[in-house]
Structure formats: C-alpha cells, structure tokens
C-alpha positions as CSV (number, residue, x, y, z in Angstrom):
1,S,0.0,0.1,-0.1
2,Y,1.0,3.3,-0.9
3,Y,0.2,6.8,1.3
4,I,0.5,10.1,0.7
5,S,0.9,12.6,3.5
6,S,2.3,16.3,4.0
7,K,3.5,15.7,6.7
8,V,7.4,14.3,7.5
9,L,7.1,11.3,9.8
10,S,9.3,9.0,10.7
11,A,8.5,5.1,9.8
12,E,7.5,4.4,13.5
13,Q,5.2,7.5,13.3
14,A,3.6,6.5,9.5
15,A,2.6,3.1,10.8
16,N,1.1,4.1,13.5
17,A,-1.1,6.7,11.6
18,V,-1.9,3.8,9.1
19,K,-3.2,2.0,12.1
20,E,-5.0,4.9,13.9
21,H,-7.0,5.3,10.5
22,W,-7.7,1.5,9.3
23,G,-9.3,1.4,13.0
24,I,-11.1,4.5,12.4
25,E,-12.3,3.1,9.1
26,S,-12.9,-0.5,11.1
27,M,-15.5,1.2,13.6
28,H,-16.8,3.2,10.8
29,W,-17.6,0.4,8.5
30,V,-19.5,-1.3,11.6
31,L,-21.6,1.5,11.9
32,D,-22.7,1.7,8.0
33,V,-23.4,-2.3,7.9
34,S,-25.2,-2.5,11.8
35,M,-27.1,0.6,11.5
36,N,-26.6,1.9,7.4
37,E,-25.1,5.5,9.2
38,D,-23.8,6.5,5.1
39,A,-27.4,6.9,4.9
40,C,-28.6,9.0,7.4
41,Q,-29.7,12.1,5.8
42,I,-30.2,13.8,9.5
43,Y,-28.3,17.7,9.0
44,K,-30.3,19.9,11.0
45,D,-28.3,21.9,14.1
46,H,-26.3,18.8,15.6
47,G,-28.8,16.3,14.7
48,A,-26.2,14.3,13.2
49,E,-24.4,14.7,16.4
50,N,-26.8,13.1,18.4
51,V,-27.6,10.4,16.3
52,A,-24.3,9.4,15.9
53,C,-23.7,9.7,19.9
54,L,-26.4,7.3,19.9
55,R,-25.5,4.8,17.9
56,H,-22.0,4.6,19.4
57,M,-23.9,3.8,23.0
58,S,-26.2,1.2,20.7
59,L,-23.2,-0.5,19.0
60,N,-21.3,-0.5,22.4
61,M,-24.4,-2.1,24.6
62,L,-24.9,-4.3,21.5
63,R,-20.3,-5.6,22.2
64,E,-21.2,-5.6,26.3
65,E,-23.6,-8.3,25.7
66,P,-22.2,-12.2,25.7
67,T,-24.4,-14.2,23.9
68,K,-22.3,-15.0,20.5
69,L,-24.5,-13.4,17.7
70,S,-23.2,-10.8,15.3
71,I,-24.0,-7.4,16.4
72,V,-27.0,-7.5,13.4
73,G,-28.1,-10.9,14.8
74,K,-28.6,-9.2,18.3
75,Q,-30.5,-6.5,16.8
76,K,-32.6,-8.2,14.8
77,R,-33.2,-10.6,18.0
78,C,-33.7,-7.1,20.0
79,M,-36.7,-6.3,17.8
80,M,-38.9,-9.7,18.2
81,N,-37.8,-10.6,22.2
82,T,-37.8,-8.0,24.7
83,S,-35.9,-9.8,26.7
84,M,-33.3,-10.0,24.5
85,L,-33.4,-6.0,24.4
86,E,-33.1,-6.1,28.4
87,A,-30.0,-8.0,28.8
88,V,-28.2,-6.0,26.5
89,L,-29.6,-2.9,28.0
90,N,-28.5,-4.1,31.3
91,A,-25.4,-5.8,30.1
92,G,-24.6,-1.7,28.4
93,F,-25.8,0.3,31.4
94,N,-23.8,-2.4,33.7
95,S,-20.7,-1.8,31.6
96,M,-20.9,1.8,31.6
97,V,-21.0,1.8,36.0
98,K,-18.4,-0.5,36.0
99,N,-16.3,2.3,34.6
C-alpha cells in the first residue's frame, strides 16, 4: 500500500498513523453495516452528532451483551424479543457503571 502525507514522519510514526486510520475505518464500517450510518440524512443543528452518539452507545451495548451473535443478529433479536432487548440494555448499563 502507498500513502501520501504532507507531514514528514519517521517509519514508526507513519505506521502508527496508518494503524489509527484503519482503526477508525473499521469502526465506521461496523456502524455503516449494522446501522446504515452512511444513509442518514439528519443534518439540521446538532442532530447528526446526537444520532451518531446514540449509535455509538447502542453499538457498545450490543457488544457488551455476551451471547455469540453478530451485532446485526443481536439487533434483530432485540426487535423480536423484549427479553433480549433487556439483556442488551442491562449489559450496556452495567458496563458503564463498572467503568
């Protein structure tokens, strides 16, 4: 792979910059696939930031729930089963309290 930068970097600094970039990209990819983030058309005032914050909180809660389902699988199960929704919310809130 080739990367272009206007900043003079050592090899280690460049490697860290690339690593950080792909860490952010992977998070964005999960949000787009599981929550269709790229299709969001909320632009007024702080709406986009607020909805993005809710998406991140939701994703973190889904990840904290211990069953071995995918994020999308957990979302579907939450829509069909209130006990699964309760489990995701409990796992998410409990992780917030621990930290």
